[in-house]
N, C-alpha and C positions, 0 to 999 in steps of 0.2 A: 367209720366217720375217727377221724384222728385231730383236730384244727377243732377247738369247739367256738361255739358263733358268738359267746358270752360268756360273761364271769355263770351268773346263774348255772350255765349249762353244766357249768362243771361242781357248781354247790350245789346241785340238786343233786347229786353221786356222793355228796361225802357223809360223814356219819354224825357232821357236827356236834363234835361231844367238846368241839376247843380246846384238847389236851395240849395242845400248843407243842408238843413231839417233832413236827414238820420244821420248828425254829420261829412259826408264825404265831399273832395272836388269839389268832381266829381261827376256824374252815373260812368263813368268807374270805378273809385278806388272802389264805392259801390258794385258794379258789383265784382269787384275782391274781398270783403270782406263778398261776399252772396259766392260766390263758397269755400270760404278758411273757409265758416261755422264763421268768426268772426261776422256777424251778420246776420239776417235773411230779404226775401224777404218785409216781411209786417211791416219796418221799412221806407222803400218807403210809408210815405206821398201818392205818386203821382200813387202809381201799383194800378190796377184795380182787381176785386176778382179772374179774369178767370188767369189775371200772378201768383196770390198768390198762387190758388191752384196750377196753375204746379210748384213752384220750393220748396211748401212747402212737405215735409217729414213725411209721416204718422210713426209714433214711434207707438211701439208693445210693451204686456206685456214684454215681452223679455229681449229687451234690454234696456224698466225704468227699470226694477227690477235689472239690472246691474249697480246701483249708487257707490260698495265702491269707486271705483276708482274719481270718482268725487269727495264726499266729500272730498276725503283724498287732493285733489288739494284746494278743500277749505279751510281746517284747515293749508294748505302749506303756505297760504296767509295773515292769521292772523299776524303776529309778522310786516307785514307790514301796519297794520292798526290801524290809532288813534281812540282804543279804546273808549279813555277820549269822544272823540268827535262822536262818535255812540251811546254812556250813554243820551248824552244831545242832542242828536235828538229821542230818542228811549224815551224817559224819564226811564230808566236805571239808576241802579248803579255801577260805574266804582270804585276801592277802588284803584289802582294801580297795580295789579296783575293779576286782572280776572272784566270779567264785566261780571253784569247778570242782565237781562229782565225778564219780562213776557210773556209766555208761551202758551198758553192753559191757561192759570190760573193760573199757575205756574212759582219758578224760575227756568230759566234757563241759564244759562250762556259759555263762554269762558274765558277760561288763554289766558296772554300774548303770551302764548308759544303755543300756537292753540288744549290743552286737554278742553273738554267739561267739566259741572260743571255742576248738578244738580242730584237732590233724585228720577227721576223719570225714568221710562225704557227708554231708545235712540234708538229711531226707526228713518231708513231712512226718515222718512212722517214728522217726527218732526227736523232730525239732516238740511235737507238741503236746505227747507225754514229757516228757524237759520242760520244758515251759508249764505244763498244768499242775507239775508235779512243785515248780519253782513258788509258783504265783498261786495255789490254790493248796497246795499237798498242807496238813498240819502234821507231819510229823508222827505221828502213831506209832509205836514200839510192832510189831509184829505181833499176833495172837496167840499161832499155830491154830486155829480155831479157821479148819478149809468151806470155803463159801463155792455156791457156781453165780456163775453171770448171770442168772435168775435172780440172783437172791443180792444182787448190790442194788442200793438205791440212787448213784450218781451218776448215769452212764446217761446223761445227755441225750435220753433215749431213744437210745440204738434198743432194743427187742429179742431177746434169746435168740430167736429164729434166728435173724440177721445175724448176728456171731456166731452160730453156730455153722453157718452158709461160709462165711467168708474168712472162717477162721480153722476153725478144728474142722471139716467137710476134709479143707484142703490138705492139711498135717494128719489127717490120719490116713491119705491115699499114698502121702509120703510115705508115712510109718509102715507098709501094707506092703511096699516095694523097696524097701532101702534101711535092710537089718542094721548097719551099723549107725542110725541115726538116732537113739539115744544120746551112745557113749559121746556123737559129736556135737549131741547139745550140751550134756557135759564141758566138754573142752571149752566151746566156745561163753560160755556163757558165766562160768563156775562154780555151775551147780554141782548134784549132788542124787546119785541113784540111791531111791528108799525101798522098803521091804512094807507088806502088809497093809496099804493104803487101798480101803473101796475096794479089797478084792484082784487088781487090775490082776494084772502079768508083770508089767514094769510100769514104774513111777516113777518121775524124774522132778527135782524142783530146782526151777532157772531162777537166778536174782539178778534183774537184766534193768534192775532201778532201784536203787535204795531202799528199803522195807518194804518192797512191791514183792513179796516172792509168789511166783509163777509156778502151778503143779498138774503136768500133763501125767495124765493115765491111759493107758492103753492096753484097752483088751484083746487080745489077738485070735483071729477063728480059731471054732471049732465046731466039728461033730456038728456041720453041717450053718452053723452061728456066725454070718460075719463077723470079721470084726470094732471095736469101738476105739472111739477117742473122745474123751474130756477135760476140760482143762476147766481148771478151781483156780480161785484166791484165798488171801487171808478175808481175815473178814473186815479188817482195816483198810483193804486195798484202795474201797472208793472214797476212802476219808485222805489218803496219801499220792489217789493219782486220781484227782474227781473227773467231772464232764465228760471230755470224748477220751479222755490219755488211756483210761481199761484198753477200751478198742481200739485208738491208733496200732500201741504198745503189740500185743497180740494182731495182729493184722500185718504190722510188719513184721513178726517173729514168722509170720506165720509165711509170707513170703518170702522172706530170708532162710525159711527151711527151704522152698519147693526148689531157689536156685542152688541150695548147696545142693540138695539130689540129683539137680542139672549135671551139678561139675562132678559128678560123682560114677554118676552115670557114663559119662562122655570119660572117666579116666580109665572106668571097668572098660570100655569098648577101643580102648586105642591106649591101651598103657605097650609097651613092648615086653616080645614074650622070651622069658628066661629058659635059654637051651642047656 
């Protein structure tokens, strides 16, 4: 089961302490917000894993791809946003009519009327997280405490299993066959390699969006044990990039990495021999 039939079906599974940690005044109000899709069940800090799984909607690739209306809805909210305040929170620039931020190492912006401003190709994997950050982001400084996708709360109902299949599996497949991947990622995204995190063989921290660092940890295959790759986020990530932002950003980066590996393979295959 994923979509509850009524409010009481959600309420029956809650702890009923009215602790207000979810942002609602009562557990019944929170149940109503979940039923109306205004909140996710995992925003209740006292909900156990079985309850979260019960009411977590497993999104398909098809439902995700239909994102144009979602982008337009976010753009429609821009006139209500204090873009100067957003610039101050995310180390951007606001000239009175448009906001500019560094996204994927490039200038990316939006006008006060909601028109995207950039010299790079605009796709939903950039537009959605950028707009989520501008419209709903809190601008909180990263803490340096890393958590997995499953530990984030405001992820629009995307389950960890879905995130793993769509993002981590593809990156691992590329890493297994592309030895220079992590060096290239550091160059492209302005990141850095670090040592000693979680016992991984390679750790890379990328900065694709302001105040949303992403750490990729890769374990090489060894002694019959296959390789592994996991993505971690600062614990503030879903406050700065809530809703569909985190998943969309990582899905886009994963697709970029796969295209990068294809270009690398073509270069290795067709580069001229030096005699």
